[in-house]
N, C-alpha and C positions, 0 to 999 in steps of 0.2 A: 353328185345332189345328196343333199342331206336327207337323212330319215331318220325321223323320232321312233324312240322305243317304246313300244307298247308296256312294257315292264316298269320303265321309267317314269311314263304319264301315270299309269296306276299307282305308283308310288308316292308321285307329286300329289295326286288327288287324295289319296288316303292321309299322308302327313297333313295336308289341310285340313281335312274333316276333321282328323282326331286331333291336330294340335300336339303332335307329338312324333318324332321319328322313333322312339322307342316302340310305341304302341302299334304305329304302323307296320315296324319290321315284324312284331309278333304277328299282327293279323295277316301280314304276306309270306310268313315264313322266311323271313331275312333276319340278318342281323342289323343292328341300330349304324354300325358302320358302312355296312353294305348299302341301306337306303341313303345314308348321307353322300355315299362316293355317286349313287345314280343321278341324285339330285345336283351334283357338283357339274356333272359331264352333261346333264341335261342344261344347265344354266351356260355352259360353255358354249353348248349346240345354238342356242336361241340369242347367245351374248347378251344376256341379260341379268339383271340379279332378281330373282323371285320372290325373297322373303326380306320383310324389314323385321328384325328380332326387336321386339321393345318390350321389357318389363317380363321376360320370360314367355311372351305371347308370339306366334309365328303371324305377323301380319303380311298379306300379300302386298307386292309393289304393285305400279301399274300394270307392269308386265307380266305381273305373277297373276295377276285377275284376269287378263286376257288370256293367259294360257290355261288357266283353270276352267273356265267358262269353254273353250274350244276344246281341252282335253275330257270334260266330262261327257260331251257331244259325242266326240269320237269314240270313246270307251263305251258308251250307251248303245251305238250303233253296233259296234264290233260285238258285245255282249248279246245283242238282240240277234244279231246274224248266226252266231253261233249257236245260240239255242233254237233256231229253226231246224238244224241238224242232229239234233239229240236223237236216238233213236225212240226214246220213251220220255216225250215232252211230257212235263208236270202242267195240269191244267186245273180249273175249279174257280170256285168263289169264296174268298177268305173276309169275313166280315168282322173287322178289327174295333176296338174301342179303345180309347186313348186320352188322357188327361188334355186339355188346351196347350198347357205350357210345354208337353214332350212331344206334341202334334206340331208345332212351331218348330222346335228343335230338330225333332227325326223325320217329318214327313218329306222336306226337301233334298235330304242326303241319302237317309237308309232308306226309306220305302221307295224313294224315286228309282234308286239303285236295284232295289228288290223287281220293281216293276219291270226294270229294262232287262235283267236277267232272266225274269222268268213273264214274258209277256202273253203268255195263255192263262195265267192267273189272274182273276179279277179281283180287285182289292175295293171293298166297301167301308170307308172310315168314317168313324163317328166320335166327335169331342165332347167330353162331359167333366163332371166331378168323378173322383173315383167312385164315392158312394152310390152314383147315379151309373155308372158302367157296371158295377156290382149287381145292381137291381135289376138291368137289362139284362144282363148275362142268365141270370136265375130265371129269366122269363124267356128265355131260349132266341135273345137277340144278336147275341154275339158267337162268334168261334173262337176268338182269341181277346183277351183285353190284358193292357198293359194298366197297371193302378199302383197307387202310392199309400202306404199304410203304415203304421206303428208293428203290426202284426197281420201275416197274410193269412187268408182262410185254408184250409187243409190242402186243396188241390191246388195252390199257388206254389210257384218256384220263385226264390227271392233270386235274383240275378245281380243286384246291387245294393249297398246300404250307402245313402247319398247324405251329405252334408247338408243342412239348411241355411240360408245366408239370407241376409237382408238385401234388398234390391232396392235402387232408384233410378232416377232418369240421368243424374250426374253425381259422380264422386263428391261432390262439396256441397250436397245437398246437405242443409241444416234448417232447423226451426225454433221456436222459441215455445215454451208451454207444454203441453200435453205431444206426447211422439202421433203427428198424423199417419194414420194408416189407410192403405188401400187394399182391399180386401174382397176375396170372393164371397159368396152366399154360405149361410149356415149349413154346416154338414161337411164344410171344406178342412182338409187336416193341417193344412197352413195355416188357417185361420185359429182353430183352437189353438194350436202350439204357439201362434203368435202372442195371443192372448193371455195364454196362463204363463209365456215366459215372463212378458211384461208386469204381468200381477204380483207373480214372484219376488222380481226386482223392485218391487214398490213404485213402477212408473208409472204415471198418469197416461192416458192414452183417449182418442178420439178417431172414429172412423169417418172418414172425409168422403170416400167412395166405395161403393159396391158393384162389383161387376164379376161374373163365373168365366169371363171369356178372357184369354192372356190379351188380345187386340186392346180391349177396351183398359184392361189394368195396363198395360203398355202406355195408351194415350195419358191415362190419368197423371203417372209416373213422370212421363216427358214435361207433363204440365206442372210438374212442383206440387201435385195434390198431397204427396206424402210418400211414405215407404211399404215396401210388400215384403213378404218371404216366400222363396222358390227353394227347390232343389237345386244344387249347384250344377248338376249336368244340364239342369235344363234352361240355364241363363241365356236367354237371348243375346245376340251381338251389340244390340243396340242398347242393352241396359247395363248397368254397372254393379257389383258388389258395394254393399256400403258398410264402412267401418266406422263406429262412432261410439263414444266412451257411453253414451247413454241407453246404448242397444245391447239386451244381454243375449248369451249365447242360446243356440237353439237346438243343440243335438243333432242326431240324424232321423232319417225315415229308410223305410225298406222300399225297394223297387219292385214290383212282383208282375210275373207274368201268368196267366191263367189261362188254362186249355179249358173251351166249353164246348166244342164240339159235338153234336150228337152223336156222330161215329165219326170213328178216326179217318182222318184224310191227308195225303202228302201235301196238300196245297198248306194247310194250317200247320202241318209239322215242320215245312220250309219256312214260314214265317215266324214261327216260334223260334226256332234256330238261329235266323237271320238276327232278329231282334236281339236274342240273349248272347249273341258273340258280340253285337255291336257295344251292348251296354255294359258287358263284362269281358273287355278284351282279354 
């Protein structure tokens, strides 16, 4: 009877999530060759190719997608069961504030895994612009916030410097005349950097759609209403980075984690550590 190794399945899920054998190895404390060997043996066990390597990206095959979903469920059940037998289980509530674009990228993966690993910690998540999250934190509404900024406040820890990229619904998106823009409302760092960069380059532009939620922005991009700007690590899988000679470089921004708990608690500290490790492996 065949038995699938939990270590191999965890490596497979980690490689898929991080899109990198090297980063997965660093996260799991293994070398890149060791991770590659684990996945090769896993493919032999299930008698199927799991990845279709296209343009440097690791795209799951049909068999890979099926195994990924099953592996996620199996590992989640395993981690939840193991957590029940910890002598001092960590419990409590953490109020997390996170920009919508990072919520889309992180919630299904990192926060889902965190919730499975620490089932006795209750997560209350709010998505908003970084500016509004900081305002809410100053009013005691959050324990932890993830924000995007050019310079973080004194109590913030920069966990990543991220490249800003132009984004569209398809790679061959084009236009005539002023650059059509899909942007968040006033106060968004992406909006400010976009308009500044186009002005400095002498490019005319027009805002065709405004929405501060990534779901609305994604729908507009897929409808070819324009292009937008996002931090590269928050780029959703159903959108593409747009490279066009009429679009100027945008530079980088800082991704910051901020602790705002009134009193230190283990639940908040574990979430901070979890997010920091994922964003800056």
